[in-house]
C-alpha positions in Angstrom: 11.9 23.7 -34.7 8.8 25.8 -34.4 7.4 23.3 -31.9 10.7 23.2 -30.0 10.6 27.0 -29.6 6.9 27.0 -28.7 7.7 24.5 -26.0 10.3 26.9 -24.5 8.0 29.9 -24.8 5.3 28.1 -22.9 7.6 28.0 -19.9 7.7 31.8 -19.9 4.4 31.9 -18.0 5.2 33.0 -14.4 2.9 30.2 -13.0 4.9 27.6 -14.9 8.2 29.1 -13.8 7.1 29.1 -10.2 5.9 25.5 -10.2 9.1 24.5 -12.0 11.1 26.0 -9.1 8.8 24.4 -6.6 9.2 21.0 -8.2 12.9 21.4 -8.5 13.4 22.4 -4.8 11.0 19.6 -3.7 12.9 17.0 -5.7 16.3 18.3 -4.4 15.0 18.1 -0.9 13.4 14.6 -1.2 16.3 13.2 -3.1 18.6 14.1 -0.2 16.7 11.9 2.2 17.6 8.2 1.6 14.5 6.0 1.6 12.1 8.4 -0.1 13.2 8.9 -3.8 11.5 10.5 -6.7 8.7 8.0 -7.0 7.4 8.9 -3.6 7.5 12.6 -4.3 5.8 12.3 -7.7 3.1 10.0 -6.2 2.4 12.6 -3.5 2.2 15.4 -6.1 -0.3 13.6 -8.3 -3.5 14.6 -6.5 -2.5 18.3 -6.7 -2.7 18.3 -10.5 -6.5 18.3 -10.6 -7.8 21.6 -12.0 -4.3 22.7 -12.7 -3.3 24.1 -16.1 -1.4 21.6 -18.2 1.9 23.4 -18.7 2.5 24.4 -15.0 1.4 20.9 -14.0 3.9 19.3 -16.3 6.6 21.7 -15.1 5.9 20.7 -11.5 6.0 16.9 -12.2 9.0 16.8 -14.6 11.1 19.2 -12.5 10.5 17.1 -9.4 11.4 14.1 -11.4 14.6 15.5 -12.9 16.0 17.2 -9.8 16.3 14.2 -7.5 19.3 12.6 -9.0 22.1 14.9 -7.9 20.8 15.3 -4.4 20.2 11.5 -4.2 23.9 11.1 -5.2 24.9 13.6 -2.5 24.0 11.2 0.3 25.3 8.3 -1.7 28.7 10.0 -1.8 28.8 11.3 1.7 27.1 8.5 3.6 27.1 5.5 1.3 23.3 5.8 1.4 21.7 6.5 -2.1 18.9 8.9 -1.9 17.4 7.4 -5.1 17.7 3.8 -6.2 19.5 5.0 -9.4 22.3 6.4 -7.2 23.2 2.9 -5.9 26.0 2.6 -8.5 27.4 5.9 -7.5 28.1 4.7 -4.0 30.8 2.3 -5.2 33.4 4.9 -6.1 31.7 8.0 -4.7 31.8 6.9 -1.1 35.3 5.6 -1.6 36.3 9.1 -2.8 34.7 10.6 0.3 36.6 8.3 2.6 39.8 9.5 0.9 38.9 13.1 1.8 37.7 13.9 -1.8 34.0 14.4 -1.0 33.8 17.9 -2.5 35.5 16.6 -5.7 33.1 13.8 -6.0 30.1 16.1 -5.5 31.5 18.3 -8.3 31.8 15.3 -10.5 28.2 14.3 -9.7 26.8 17.7 -10.4 28.6 18.2 -13.7 28.0 14.6 -15.0 24.3 14.5 -14.1 23.6 17.8 -15.8 25.7 17.1 -18.9 24.2 13.7 -19.3 20.7 15.2 -18.9 21.4 17.7 -21.7 22.8 15.0 -24.0 19.6 13.1 -23.3 17.6 16.2 -24.2 19.4 16.4 -27.6 18.8 12.7 -28.1 15.1 13.1 -27.3 14.8 16.0 -29.8 16.5 13.9 -32.5 14.1 11.0 -31.8 10.9 13.0 -32.1 10.7 12.9 -35.9 11.0 9.1 -35.8 8.3 8.7 -33.1 5.3 9.4 -35.3 6.6 6.9 -37.9 7.0 4.3 -35.3 3.5 4.9 -33.8 1.9 4.1 -37.2 3.6 0.6 -37.1 2.2 -0.3 -33.7 -1.3 -1.6 -33.2 -3.2 -3.2 -30.3 -1.5 -6.6 -30.8 1.9 -5.0 -30.7 0.9 -2.9 -27.7 0.0 -6.2 -25.9 3.3 -7.8 -26.9 5.3 -4.8 -25.7 3.5 -5.0 -22.3 4.3 -8.7 -22.1 8.0 -7.9 -23.1 8.2 -5.3 -20.3 6.9 -7.8 -17.7 9.4 -10.4 -18.9 12.3 -7.9 -18.8 11.3 -6.7 -15.3 11.2 -10.3 -14.1 14.8 -10.9 -15.4 16.4 -7.6 -14.5 14.6 -6.2 -11.5 14.1 -9.2 -9.3 16.2 -12.1 -8.0 13.4 -14.4 -9.3 11.9 -14.3 -12.8 8.8 -15.9 -11.5 8.3 -13.1 -8.9 8.7 -10.4 -11.6 6.2 -12.1 -13.9 3.7 -12.6 -11.1 4.0 -8.9 -10.1 3.2 -7.8 -13.6 0.3 -10.2 -13.8 -1.1 -8.8 -10.5 -0.8 -5.4 -12.1 -2.9 -6.5 -15.0 -5.5 -7.9 -12.6 -5.7 -4.6 -10.7 -6.1 -2.7 -14.1 -9.1 -5.0 -14.9 -11.1 -3.8 -12.0 -14.1 -1.7 -13.1 -16.2 -1.6 -16.2 -15.0 -3.0 -19.5 -14.5 -0.1 -22.0 -15.8 -2.2 -24.9 -19.0 -3.9 -23.5 -19.5 -2.1 -20.2 -19.4 -5.4 -18.1 -18.4 -4.8 -14.5 -15.2 -6.8 -13.6 -14.1 -7.6 -10.0 -16.3 -4.9 -8.5 -18.0 -7.3 -6.0 -21.1 -5.1 -5.9 -19.1 -2.1 -4.6 -20.2 1.1 -6.3 -16.9 2.7 -5.5 -15.1 0.1 -7.7 -17.2 0.7 -10.8 -14.6 3.2 -12.1 -11.7 0.9 -11.0 -9.0 1.7 -8.5 -7.7 5.3 -8.7 -4.2 5.5 -10.3 -3.0 8.1 -7.7 -4.2 5.8 -4.9 -2.3 2.9 -6.3 0.9 5.0 -6.7 0.6 6.6 -3.2 0.0 3.2 -1.6 2.7 1.3 -3.3 5.4 3.9 -3.1 4.7 6.5 -0.4 2.8 4.6 2.3 4.8 1.4 2.0 8.1 3.2 2.4 6.8 5.2 5.4 5.6 2.0 7.0 9.2 0.6 6.7 10.8 3.7 8.0 8.5 3.9 10.9 9.0 0.3 11.8 12.8 0.6 11.9 12.4 3.3 14.7 15.8 4.8 13.9 17.3 7.7 12.0 17.6 7.1 8.2 21.4 7.7 8.5 22.9 7.7 12.0 26.2 8.8 13.4 27.4 10.8 10.3 29.2 14.1 9.9 29.4 16.2 6.8 32.9 17.3 5.7 32.7 19.4 2.6 36.4 19.3 2.1 39.2 21.6 3.3 39.7 23.2 -0.1 36.0 23.9 -0.5 34.9 25.1 -3.9 38.3 24.6 -5.5 37.8 20.9 -5.0 34.3 21.1 -6.4 35.7 22.8 -9.6 38.3 20.1 -9.8 35.5 17.6 -10.0 33.8 19.6 -12.8 37.1 19.6 -14.7 37.3 15.8 -14.3 34.0 15.4 -16.1 35.0 17.6 -19.0 38.3 15.8 -19.2 36.3 12.5 -19.8 33.8 13.7 -22.4 33.9 10.5 -24.4 32.9 8.5 -21.3 30.1 11.0 -20.6 28.8 10.6 -24.2 29.0 6.9 -24.1 27.3 6.6 -20.7 24.6 9.0 -21.8 24.0 6.9 -24.9 23.7 3.7 -22.8 21.1 5.5 -20.6 19.0 6.7 -23.6 18.9 3.2 -25.1 18.1 1.5 -21.7 15.4 4.1 -21.1 13.8 3.2 -24.5 13.1 -0.3 -23.4 10.2 -0.6 -20.9 11.2 -2.1 -17.6 15.0 -1.9 -18.3 15.7 1.7 -17.3 16.5 2.7 -13.7 19.1 0.6 -12.0 20.0 -1.3 -15.1 21.1 1.8 -17.0 23.4 3.0 -14.2 25.0 -0.3 -13.6 25.4 -1.0 -17.4 27.2 2.3 -17.7 29.4 1.6 -14.7 30.3 -1.9 -16.0 31.0 -0.6 -19.5 33.2 2.1 -18.1 35.1 -0.4 -16.0 35.7 -2.7 -19.0 36.9 0.2 -21.3 39.0 2.3 -18.8 42.7 2.0 -18.5 42.1 2.1 -14.8 39.5 -0.5 -14.7 41.3 -2.5 -12.0 41.0 0.6 -9.7 37.2 0.9 -9.9 35.7 0.6 -6.5 38.7 2.3 -4.8 37.5 5.9 -5.6 38.3 6.8 -9.2 36.5 9.7 -10.9 35.4 7.5 -13.9 33.4 5.3 -11.5 31.3 8.3 -10.5 31.1 9.9 -14.0 29.7 6.8 -15.7 26.6 6.1 -13.6 25.8 9.8 -13.1 25.9 10.6 -16.8 23.3 7.9 -17.5 20.9 8.9 -14.7 19.0 11.7 -16.5 19.7 10.5 -20.0 17.8 7.3 -19.4 14.9 9.4 -18.2 15.0 11.4 -21.4 15.0 8.1 -23.3 12.1 6.7 -21.3 10.0 9.7 -22.2 10.0 8.4 -25.8 7.9 5.3 -25.4 5.9 7.1 -22.7 4.9 9.8 -25.1 4.7 7.8 -28.3 3.1 4.6 -27.1 1.9 5.2 -23.5 4.3 2.6 -22.3 6.5 3.9 -19.4 10.2 3.0 -19.5 10.8 3.5 -15.7 8.8 3.8 -12.5 9.0 7.6 -12.7 7.5 7.8 -16.2 4.8 5.4 -15.1 3.7 7.9 -12.5 4.1 10.7 -15.2 1.7 8.6 -17.3 -0.7 8.8 -14.5 -0.3 12.6 -14.6 -1.1 12.6 -18.3 -4.4 10.8 -17.4 -5.3 13.4 -14.8 -4.5 16.3 -17.2 -6.4 14.7 -20.1 -3.4 14.1 -22.3 -3.4 11.0 -24.5 0.0 9.5 -25.5 0.3 8.6 -29.2 -0.2 10.4 -32.5 -2.2 13.3 -31.0 0.6 14.1 -28.6 3.2 14.0 -31.4 1.2 16.3 -33.6 -1.3 18.6 -31.9 0.3 18.5 -28.5 3.9 18.4 -29.8 4.9 21.7 -28.1 3.9 20.1 -24.7 6.3 17.3 -25.4 9.1 19.7 -26.0 8.1 21.6 -22.9 8.7 18.5 -20.9 12.1 18.1 -22.5 13.0 21.7 -21.7 11.9 21.3 -18.1 14.0 18.2 -17.8 17.1 20.0 -19.0 16.6 23.3 -17.2 15.6 21.8 -13.9 18.6 19.4 -13.9 21.0 22.3 -14.3 19.4 24.4 -11.6 19.1 21.5 -9.2 22.8 20.6 -9.6 23.8 24.3 -9.0 21.5 24.9 -6.1 21.7 21.4 -4.6 25.5 21.5 -4.5 25.4 24.7 -2.5 22.8 23.4 -0.1 24.2 19.9 0.3 25.5 20.4 3.9 22.1 21.6 5.0 20.2 18.8 3.3 22.5 16.2 4.8 21.1 17.0 8.3 17.7 15.6 7.2 19.3 12.2 6.9 19.5 12.1 10.7 15.7 12.7 11.0 14.2 9.6 12.7 11.7 7.5 10.7 8.9 7.9 13.4 9.1 11.7 12.9 9.2 11.7 9.1 6.6 8.9 8.4 3.5 10.5 10.0 4.0 13.7 7.9 4.2 11.9 4.6 1.4 9.4 5.4 -1.0 12.3 6.3 -0.2 13.9 3.0 -0.9 10.6 1.2 -4.3 10.2 3.0 -5.3 13.8 2.2 -4.1 13.4 -1.4 -5.9 10.1 -1.9 -9.2 11.5 -0.7 -8.8 14.8 -2.6 -8.2 12.9 -5.8 -11.4 10.8 -5.6 -13.6 12.3 -2.7 -14.3 8.7 -2.0 -13.5 7.2 1.4 -13.3 3.7 -0.1 -10.2 4.8 -2.0 -8.6 5.7 1.3 -9.1 2.1 2.4 -7.6 1.0 -0.9 -4.6 3.3 -0.2 -4.0 1.4 3.1 -4.3 -2.0 1.3 -1.9 -1.0 -1.4 0.5 0.3 1.2 0.5 -3.1 2.9 1.0 -4.8 -0.4 3.8 -2.5 -1.3 
């Protein structure tokens, strides 16, 4: 309990509070633009962590990470265009509710379910912390390797139409990680005589190329608005409909708890979180509901289930990230890159000496999800206008940030070339 309180006290620093708000507002803004998503935002933020104090840096990254989900669901509900990949399951019933004139109600459901699921994930994370250290003592290098192989196999089965493609993608990731000197014997691997590759490929460069640049290339190439010919109707009854949606969530608390539990468990398994957790929650809700045959036509349960698992699975994915250094989702993989920049080492040290920092991340996840849902709901009509911004206007701005960030993180022009290469690969 002392570490839990210390983690909250660490957030009382004005610098940490400011960056928490900056991260939350940035995540809310980016989440409302379909095609970007939290991975792009977190990748762009990585280079700015250099020389930044640890607590404010973690507040910035985790707040940006936690706040994308409600705003991503806003566009999923209003335009059938998920702002984040995890919001794809929300489009099934959320957009159907909007077409029935219940957009405000669906937004209220999304806000309440996302926040409540995040707080349940926060409780589950705290309960799991005492078990982390015991689990870490059972895991050694052979087990680490087997877990990494398991993650690649699971990604191949669940995140790709082809198992072979998924396994090959993971193998290519291994090969990229091999570039540079061997930490055991110092042998240079795959450097081809390039001095710039002696330290390997920069993690921020890989993340920026694969997520940010590749997505901007696609948006620019389409030469059209992200979402065209749409109008925003917040509902004739306004906030009364929003509160009706909030009441829907509290009227289905068993569903919220069950969906949050599914999210936590899915987040624990590397490579399974993300889309899998949301669709698993949706499918389970459809099988157990008395109105299962109505799913897809615009029923509140169809929005509650995936939204309740969105943040809870991120809380679950923090457990293997912190305890083993194995990310459960794409977002925690980028967060692991942030740990490297900040000099934090996942494992026993992070669960003992740095335990207050672990709880700080959990507090930021819970607090920023609440604030993002409250603020994002009020600003949803304004954010929706960004979805009409053409790709050729949006892409240059993000690509310039990526180039500046890649050079700032390494001060090596060769890494900028690597950024372009990974953008093409992405």
